[in-house]
Steps between C-alpha positions, in 0.01 A plus 500: 500500500680178438499349153282196425681176426372222284306239701430728793185695575497878542500624867157529664569877554541550128196283420283711747617827340424374146156379605415823690517703180160377386376787285823536313575322172721188502766673285540793738508273812759281331717799413470656842605186690738345242303186426348364184156582380430126497583480870266785583213330300561153652532634857167681460340194344617288786358734754167527315458130433630345817486788752863463590789735466775260586701322234393157389691181540794442269419236235690281257755377756563151354723268697827382343450222256730259703343596842451194713780310324788647686595183693511296170718763339735512797529128497575484124762776521659314801494176298637643176668837574663513155177499297453786256192720518370332190546152649331609816218641292457170320496321837225734618293420196558123536460466872267788599307534174552872502624686191722788594756722328872500582442849655240366727735224611784750556279737706367219708845375579602857589189541723589176677870605520612186309793496260599248237869409465660592182604221259799538285443465125832321433789335679731732683847390394429408145818465290515763224480374146814652336713419202850372570769771470652548156850357462765766451686415178736788518413624153316802404 
């Protein structure tokens, strides 16, 4: 028997075996098939209430917050490729009226396969600020 993974329904075969053990307590059925007691209870309730033994539709799949604004984001990144994530976030709030976190901006850019160019914090060949060498007087 394959292990259940978060976000995926149990196999129909396992579901049928769990539901076929009608006269047995939920705890015993759960132990026998390696599922939770809650699953056994909910599968039985679903069968009794709705007459179906198949899994229900997955819920709570919300679209990404910036869905539908991909073209505007691509254009802005093309226009100003050296923007920071925070600057892009401020632009999104000002232009699109959507408040998002820096993480959301980063994940959206990653999903769209867009990258921002890195900006240097200081000049490259900056002269070092050093003291002039001490004069050698020849005495100790």
